[in-house]
C-alpha positions as CSV (number, residue, x, y, z in Angstrom):
1,M,4.3,-0.5,-20.6
2,L,5.1,1.0,-17.2
3,M,8.1,3.3,-16.7
4,V,9.0,4.2,-13.2
5,R,11.7,6.8,-12.5
6,I,12.9,7.7,-9.1
7,Y,14.8,10.8,-8.1
8,N,16.2,11.6,-4.7
9,Q,16.5,15.3,-3.8
10,S,16.3,14.6,-0.1
11,P,19.0,14.5,2.5
12,F,18.6,10.7,2.7
13,K,21.1,9.9,0.0
14,K,21.4,6.1,0.8
15,L,17.9,5.2,-0.1
16,K,17.8,2.2,-2.4
17,K,15.6,3.0,-5.4
18,Q,15.0,-0.4,-6.9
19,P,12.8,-1.8,-4.1
20,F,10.5,1.3,-4.4
21,R,10.5,1.0,-8.2
22,R,9.5,-2.7,-8.0
23,L,6.7,-1.9,-5.5
24,A,5.2,0.9,-7.6
25,S,5.2,-1.4,-10.6
26,A,3.5,-4.2,-8.7
27,V,0.8,-1.9,-7.4
28,W,0.2,-0.5,-10.9
29,Q,0.1,-3.9,-12.6
30,A,-2.1,-5.4,-9.9
31,H,-4.8,-2.9,-11.1
32,Q,-4.4,-4.1,-14.7
33,K,-4.0,-0.5,-15.9
34,D,-2.6,0.5,-19.3
35,G,0.8,2.0,-19.6
36,C,2.1,4.7,-17.2
37,D,5.0,7.1,-17.0
38,L,5.5,7.5,-13.3
39,T,8.0,9.6,-11.5
40,I,8.6,9.3,-7.8
41,T,10.7,12.1,-6.2
42,F,12.0,12.1,-2.7
43,V,12.1,15.8,-1.6
44,T,13.0,18.0,1.4
45,T,10.5,19.3,3.9
46,D,10.8,22.8,2.3
47,A,10.0,21.3,-1.1
48,I,7.0,19.4,0.1
49,V,5.6,22.5,1.9
50,D,6.1,24.5,-1.3
51,L,4.3,21.9,-3.4
52,N,1.5,21.6,-0.9
53,Q,1.0,25.4,-0.8
54,R,1.5,26.0,-4.6
55,Y,-0.8,23.2,-5.9
56,L,-3.1,22.3,-3.0
57,Q,-3.3,25.7,-1.2
58,R,-2.2,24.1,2.1
59,S,0.5,25.8,4.2
60,Y,2.0,22.8,6.0
61,Q,4.3,19.8,5.6
62,T,2.9,16.5,4.5
63,D,4.3,13.1,3.7
64,V,3.2,12.5,0.1
65,I,1.6,14.4,-2.7
66,S,0.5,12.7,-6.0
67,F,-0.6,14.1,-9.3
68,N,-2.3,12.3,-12.1
69,L,-1.4,14.5,-15.1
70,G,-3.7,12.7,-17.5
71,A,-2.5,10.7,-20.5
72,D,0.1,11.3,-23.1
73,P,-0.7,11.1,-26.8
74,E,-0.1,7.3,-26.7
75,G,-2.7,6.9,-23.9
76,K,-0.2,6.3,-21.1
77,T,-1.0,7.8,-17.7
78,I,1.5,10.4,-16.5
79,G,1.9,10.5,-12.8
80,D,4.1,12.4,-10.4
81,I,4.6,11.4,-6.7
82,Y,6.5,13.5,-4.2
83,I,7.5,11.9,-0.9
84,C,9.2,13.7,2.0
85,P,11.5,11.2,3.8
86,E,11.9,13.6,6.8
87,V,8.2,13.4,7.5
88,A,8.2,9.7,6.7
89,R,10.8,9.2,9.4
90,E,8.6,11.0,11.9
91,N,5.6,8.9,10.8
92,A,7.6,5.7,11.2
93,E,8.5,6.6,14.8
94,Y,4.9,7.5,15.6
95,Y,3.5,4.3,14.0
96,G,6.2,2.0,15.3
97,C,7.4,0.7,11.9
98,S,10.7,0.9,10.0
99,F,11.6,4.0,8.0
100,E,11.7,2.0,4.8
101,E,8.3,0.4,5.4
102,E,6.8,3.9,5.9
103,L,8.4,5.0,2.7
104,A,7.0,1.9,1.0
105,R,3.5,2.7,2.3
106,L,3.8,6.3,0.9
107,V,4.9,4.9,-2.5
108,I,1.8,2.6,-2.5
109,H,-0.4,5.5,-1.3
110,G,0.9,7.7,-4.1
111,V,0.4,5.1,-6.8
112,L,-3.2,4.5,-5.6
113,H,-3.9,8.2,-5.9
114,V,-2.5,8.2,-9.5
115,I,-4.7,5.2,-10.3
116,G,-7.7,7.1,-9.1
117,Y,-8.3,6.3,-5.4
118,D,-9.2,9.1,-3.1
119,D,-9.0,9.5,0.7
120,A,-11.3,12.5,1.3
121,T,-13.7,10.5,3.5
122,D,-13.2,8.1,6.4
123,T,-14.5,5.2,4.2
124,E,-12.1,6.1,1.4
125,R,-9.2,6.4,3.8
126,E,-10.0,2.9,5.3
127,A,-10.2,1.4,1.8
128,M,-6.8,2.9,0.9
129,R,-5.3,1.7,4.2
130,R,-6.5,-1.9,3.5
131,L,-4.9,-1.8,0.1
132,E,-1.7,-0.3,1.4
133,N,-1.5,-3.2,4.0
134,K,-2.3,-5.8,1.3
135,F,0.4,-4.5,-1.0
136,L,3.0,-4.1,1.8
137,E,2.4,-7.7,2.8
138,K,2.4,-9.1,-0.7
139,Y,5.2,-7.1,-2.5
140,W,7.4,-5.2,-0.1
141,Q,11.0,-6.3,0.2
142,Y,13.8,-3.9,1.1
């Protein structure tokens, strides 16, 4: 069973949670993974910088940070995804897409990391980008 919780601690208070919850569930289920307890939190720029510095030793803002925290005693994966809508808005302007679509891409990207995908190399980044595009096309509705 998949449980997706979404919290919004960002200044963007009017974000609809349900479309992102459905999208995260679709990506997870498409990979035929066992259960998961997934939390997606929309955070401020200050919070994403703090998370990036504290856990990844990087002193700059980013758009998404994901953690696969392993499995609970029942074998369900525990995953935390943090997304910064302020950075996503800048990305959307840069890439010429809607703000909501960029947030959706970050949700997909975060879930893929929790599943086990990496983007450390050009080849891995390209593979993740193809999957992001596939899932956006197939499942995204805002």
